[in-house]
N, C-alpha and C positions, 0 to 999 in steps of 0.2 A: 784516238783514232776517230771518235765521233766528231770532234771539232774539225779535224782535217777533212772528213767526209762532208761535213756541212759546208765548208769553204769551197770544196770542189763543186758541189751542187750549186751553190750560190754564185760563184765567180767564173767557173769554167764552163758549166753546162749552160747553153744559151736559153734565154727566157722562152723562146718558141717551143723548145722541147718540154720544159716543165709545164707549159700551157697545154700541150698535147697530152701530157700525162695527167691532166686535171689537178695539178698541184697549185692551189691558189696562193697568191702573195701572202695573205693572212695566215694560211696554214703553214707556209714556209717560215714566216717570222715567229709564229707561236712555237714551232718546233725548235727554231734556232735559240729562242730565249730559254725554253725549258731544258733542252739537251745541252746547250752551250753553258748555261748557268750551273746545271747539275754536274755535267761531266767535266767542267772546267776545273777551276781551282779546288773545289770541294773534294773531288775524287783524287786529284793528284796529291793533295796535302794530307788527306785523311790517314792513309797508311803510314806516311812518313812521321806524322805527329803522334799517332796512337800506339804504334808498335814500338816497345822500348828498344829492341835490337836494331831496328831500322833507324829510329831516332838517334841512337848512339853513333850510327855510321854516317849521319848527315854532316857534310863538310861545310866550310865557310862559303865555298863557291855555290853550293846548293842553296844556302840561305840568301845569297845575293840575288839569285834568280827569282825568288818568291815575290818581291815587290814588283819586278818587271812583269812577271806572269799575271799578277793581280791587276796591274794597270792595263795590260793588253786585254784581259778578260773584261774589265770594267768598260773600257773604251768600245770594245766590240758589242757588248750588250747594250750600251747606251746608243750606239749607232743603229742597232737593230730595233730598239724600242722607239727611237725617234722617227724611224722610217715606216712606222705602222700607219701613219695617217695618209689619207688619199692624196694630199697635195705635197707630200714629202719628196725629198731628193731620190731619184731613181738610180741607185748605185749600179744597176746593170748597164746603164748607159754611160757611166763614167768610170767608177772604180774597177768594174769587171773588164772594161776595155783596156785600162792601164795594166791590170794584173796579167791578162793574156799577152799583152805586148812585151812583158818581161821575159816570157819564154821564147819569144822571137828575137831576144837581145836587141830590141828596138823600142825602148820605153816611150809610151805616149804620154809625155809629161803634161800637156794641157788637159788631158782627160782627168788626171788626178788633181791638177791645180785648181780645178773648178769644183772639186768635192768639198763638202762642209768640213770644218776643222776636225770633228770627231772621227771621221773616216781617215783623214790624213794622219791624225795622231795614232789611230789603231794600226795603220800600216807601218808607221815609223817605229812604234813600240814592238810590233811583230818582228821587224827586221832586227831590232836590238836583241830580242829574245832568241832569234835564230843565231845571232852572233855569239851569244852566251851558251847556247845549247850544248856544244861539244865539251864544255868545261864543267858540266854539272851531270847529275845522275839522270837527267831527262834523256840523255843519249841512249839509255837502255830501252826506251820506247821503240827504237829502231832495231834492236837486236833480236827480239822475239815478240813482235807486237801483239800477236793473238794470245800467247800464253802468259804475257806479262801481268795482266790483271788478275788471273786466277792462280798464279803460281804460289807455292807454299813459302812461308817466311824463311829467310836465310839468316842464320846467325853468323855474323861476321867475326866476332871475337868473344872469348869468354872472359868474364870478370875475375875468375879464380885461376891461378896458374895450374897447368896440367902436371900431374905426377908422372914421372917416367915409368913406362911399363916394364916390368921385369917378369920374365917367364918363370913359373914356379919351379921348373926343373933346374933352372940355373941359379937359384938362390938357396942359401943354406939356412939351417935352423937358427943361426946366430944373426941372421939378417934383421934389420930394423922393422920390417914388415911382418915378421914371423907371428907376433901376437894377433895381428889382424887376420892373417891367413888361418890361424887356428880357430878364431871366432867364426869365420866364414864357413869352415869345414863343419863346425859343430851345428850350424843352422841348416845344413843340407839334409 
């Protein structure tokens, strides 16, 4: 959600509004590098790799998305880092114009064609990620976006087979579980 919010501010909100809010280009880029790098691949992969139950539920399609996600993140961070110098490409005059034209269903191709390769690569890889999104667990980010990061772990399957439950009133003393029941009663 942080990455999406950063793209909205950087691509959809006009530069004149961020100037009126006294958000300098340097502050925006430092925030994009810090939040984009931290909230990007690290947060998305941490839970999936560190929690055994979640790691066991990871499918092949999820694993196929990781390299694309890493490439999108790397290209985006590279574009942001190279745009920090004063004489750098102004993405708000090119990439932002192209991005907003997509919503009007009239892409401004020359605006993107003149962008440096790293910006074009970031956009292309981003589109590939969105194409893969519905086939991976990333789709869950849209189901409950606010509670997703803080929700408790979900155990998807148990490694030991479950024993069928038998109500004590329905089982007789010659039942196979009778010794276990007697031991449990003795401990009460």
